[in-house]
N, C-alpha and C positions, 0 to 999 in steps of 0.2 A: 504493500500500500504506500503510495506516495504521500508524504506529509504536506499539509496545506498551510501549516503555521510557519512563522519565521524560523522555528527551531525544529530540527528533526531528531535530535538525540539529547536527552536531558537527564540530569541527576538532581533529585530534590530531596533534601533532608528535612526533617520535621513534616513528613508527608501525611502524618495522622492528624495534624492540627488544622484549624480552619483555613488559614492561608495556604498551607501546604497541600491540603486536599483540593482546594480550588485551583491551584496551579497545576496539580497533577491531572485533574479532570480536563482542564483546558488544553493541555499539551496532548493528552491521549486523544481527545476529540479531534485535534488537528493532525493526527496521524503520526505523532512522534513516538520514538522508543523512549521509555521512561524508567529510570532506576528510582524506586520508591524506598526511601530510608526512613524508618520510624521504629517505634517500640510496641505499637498495638498491632499484633499479627492479624487479627480479624479485620481491622480497617484496611491494612495493606492488601490482604487477600481479596477484599471486595474491589479495591482499585485495580489489582492485577486482572481480575475477572472481566474488566471492561475491554481488555485487549491482551490476552494471555501470551500471544506470540510476540508482543512488543514490550512487555513489562516484566520486571523482576523485583522481588521484595527482599529487603535486607533489614536486620534488626540489631545493628551494632550500637555500642555507646559511642556517640560522635566525638567524645573527648579521648578515646583510646586510639592512638596512632596505628597500632597493628591491626585492629579490627577494621578501621577505615581503609587502610591499605589493602586488606583482603577484599573488601567490598569493591574497591576501585579496580583491582586486578581481575576480579570475576566479570565485572561489567565490561571492561575493555576487551577481554577475551571473547565474550559472547555477543556483545552488541556494538563494539567499536568505540572510538573516541567521541565524547560528548561535545556539542557546540554550545551547551548551556549547563552550568553547574550553579545551583541555587542553595547556598548554605542558609537554610531557613529555621533549623532547629533552635529552639530557645525556650527559656523558662523565665518566669517573673514572680515577684513576691516582695512583700515589705521587709524592712531590715531595721534593726535597732542596735547601734554599736554598743550601747550600754548593757546589752543582754549577751553574755558569753555564748549561750546556745545558738545565737544567730550568726556567729562567726563562720560556722560551716556553711551557712547559706551563701555567704559572700564567696567562699571558695568554690562551691559547686556551681554557682551562677557564672563565675568567671570561666570555669572549666567547660561548661556547655555553651555559653553565649559567645565566648571569645576563642578559647583554645579549640572548641569544636569546629569553628569556621576554618581555622588553619589546618586542622586535621582533615577536613573535607577537601580543601583545595590541594593540599600537598601532593598526594599521589597522582592526581591528574596533571598538576603542573610539571611534575617530574617526567611524566610520560609525554607531555605535549610541547614543552618549551623548546626542545631541540628540533622540532619539526617546523620548518619555515612556512609550510602551507597551513598549519593548524590555526584555526580561527574559533576561539572559544570565549564566551562571556562568563566571567566569574562574578556571581552576585552574592553580596552579603546583606542579609536582612538585619539592619540596625534598628534604630528608633529615634524619634524626636526626643525621647527621654535622654538620649546620649548627648544632646546639645547643651543641657544644663542640669545640674543636680537638683533633685526635688526632695523635700523633707520626707523621711520615712521610706525612701526608695533608693537609698544610696548604693546598694549592691547592684541593682538592675541598671541604674544610671551609669555606674562605673563600668559595668561590663559592656554597655553599648557605646559609651564614649571611647573606651579602649578599642572596640571593634572599628569605629569610624576612623581612628588614627591608624590602626593596622591596615585597613583597606586603602587609605591614602598612601601609605608606604608601598604596599604591593602594587598599586596603580603606577606609581613612579618607576618602580623596578621593571615593570612590563611594558613601558612606553616603547622601547625599541622593537617589540614583537607585535603580532597581530592578536595577542591575547588581551582582553579588556577586563576592567574591574569596575563594578557598578555598586554604589552604596544606596540601599533603599532605606528610607526613614519613614516608617508608618507613624501616624498619629494613633488614633484609636480604631481598632477593627473589632467587629462583633465576633469574638472568638472566646474560647474557654479562658484565655489569659485575662480577659477584661470582664468576664461575667460577674466576678465578685467585687468589682470596683464600686465604691460607695461615693465617688466624687463625680463631678461633671465631666463628660467626655464629648467636647464639641467636635463636630465633623465626623462622628462615628460612621465608619464605612463597612459595607458588607464585604465578606471575603471574596466573592466572585468578582465584584467590581474592582477590588484591590488587585486581584490576580490579573485581570484584563489590563489595568493600567500599568502594572509592573512589567508584564511581557511586552506591551507596546513601547514602554520607555526604553527597555533594554534593546529591543529590535531597532529603535531609532538612534541608538548609540548614546543615550543620555547617561552620564556618569553618576549623577545625583538625582534620585527619584524620591519625591515626597508624596505620601499618600494620606489624605488628599492634599493638594497644593495649598489650599486655604489655611489648613492647620499649621503649615510651615510659616505662612505669612503672619498668622496670629502669634506664633511662638517668637518669631523675630521681633514683632512689635512689642511684645512684653519684655523682650530682652533689652529694649531701649530704656526701660525704666531703671532708676537707681536700684542697685542690688537689694538694699534694705526694703524698698517698697515691693519689689518682686517677691521677696521672701515672705513678707507679711501676707500678700495675696495667697501664696501657696499654703501657708500655715493655717489658713481658714478652711482649707479643704480636708475632708476625711482622708486618712492615710490608707495606703495599699495594705490589705490583710497580710499578716505575717504567717509563716508556716505554722500550722496547727490552729489558726483562727478561722472562724466562719468565713467562707468565701475565698479562702486561699487555694491556689492551684497546686497540684502535685509537682514536686521537684525530684525527678528520677535520680536515684543514687545518692540522695542526701542522707548523711549519717550524723545525727546531732548527739 
């Protein structure tokens, strides 16, 4: 089957989540071969069933280099080199530095949200960088939360700020090649990660629409993609305020639920 979408061979981590599933379904519908990386086997199997001859499911820990290298080797062997790699796997949750039991939350969030992206990209970069004809888009799903720290959300903000800086570095390194790096900064998407939020979420976007805009932006060569754009404008406008005023506004909002609290999302591999 000839693919009709801009991408014919894609790797998606976090394929069990709202955005990941939406990306997978859009790519599969377009005829692409898709590597589905996630932790919920039933969800992955349901996606594979949409096009069994073009999809494979993998359940590694994205922060484990050996496991991710094995996934990449299997995909390259059976389906060939990807033209799209989306490091979408991520976790979120509140954080309180004064609570010693929360420190492992910071560690695990950095492992998944930051190290996991490098572990996703590394084996494919190793396989592709020496090939002059290779043309692959490497996409890191960061967050507007990485633009500025927010009260009670320090672990998540730090992981996404670090990811944005990492992607900047990688983009500069790959300028001499045909490999491209794209930073996606969503605002609020209607997914499990935001379901427990008790604060205002302006510009809340449905996953299917976010996936459509993400793929269109990458296909157009945009290096920085904000979903939706207006939430980026709002964030930048608030950033023009004096820091103390900005902090006071944020302090009035309810905080992100911490691990163990009502509304908190699961953090795989967290040991407290």
